[in-house]
N, C-alpha and C positions, 0 to 999 in steps of 0.2 A: 912437507911431504917429501919423501924420497922418490926419485923418478922411477925406481923399480916397482913401486907400489901403485903407480898410476896406471890407468887402463886407457889404452888408445886403440879403438877398433881399426883393424886393417881389412878392408874388403878384398876378397880374392876373386879371381875370375870364375872359379868353379861354383862357389856358393857364398853369398854375402853373409849368411847367418853363421857360418862356421869360421871362427877366427882360431887358427891353430898355431901353436908355437913349434919350434923345430922338433920337439919330442913327441908331437902328435896330440898333445892335450889341449883342451880349450883354454883360451885366455879370458873368457868371459867370466868376470867375478860373480855375476848374478847366477849363472849356471852352477858355478862352484858352490855358492851359498845354498841354493835350492837343493842340490844333491846332498850337501852336508846335512841340512835340516831333515831331508827325507831319510837319510841313514840314521840320524839321531832318533827318529820316531819309530824305527823298526823294532827294537827290543821292547818288550812289555814294560810298562811303567806309567802310571796315571799322570804323574806330574810332568814327566818327560814329554809324553805325547800331548798333554794339554798345552804345554808351553809352545811346542812346535805348531800345533793347530791354531793357537792364538796369533802366532807370527804369520802363518798362511792367511788368516782372516784379515790381518792388518795390511798385508801386501795386496790382497785382492781388492780391498776397499780403497787403497791409495793409488794403485797403478791402473793404467788403462787396460782393458781386456786384450787389446792387440799385443801389449807387451808381455802378457802372462801366458799366451798360447803356447809358447815354447817350453814352459815349465809345468804345464798341466799334469802331465804324466807323473812327474816327480812329486806333485802335491797330492794327487788322487791316490797313489799307491798306499802311503801310510794311513790315510783316512779310511780307505776301503778295508785295510787289514784290521783296523780298530773296530770298525762296524761288524766285520765278520767274527772277530773274537768275542764281541759282546753278544752276537746272535748265538754263537756256539755255547757260551755260558748260560744264556737264557734257556736253551734247549736242555742243557744238563741240569738246570736248576741251581747253578752256582752264582746266579746274578744277584748283586746286592740290591737293596731298596732303591727307590727312585732318587738318584743323585743328580742334581741339576748339571753337573759337569759331564754326565754321560750323554747329554744331548749336543755337546759341542761339536763332535765330528759331523753330525747331520746338519747342523747350522752352517758349518764351513762349506759343506757340499752344496747347500742351497746358495751360498754366496758365490761359489764357483760357477754355478749354472747361470 
């Protein structure tokens, strides 16, 4: 591994959870990853969102709840967007037949709870 790719948290006096580099951006690779996954799930696309939601579910089951508190908003936003999109389609009558993959966002929300 190159030294530039390694992550070494540096606690600051102001807030221990915020590690900032000189440019003002976070050095936390987990925060970057969660923000990237959240942004990937924003555009509509079944396979794209399904992949991100599976990743969220895997992280939720393998990490401790205390570690995930910081990333909850980043995980909940795309899931909520998907649930609202499906509810809007159901109201308009555009909803497809019962696809088992449509239940995935609700299952991930249950895991997050």
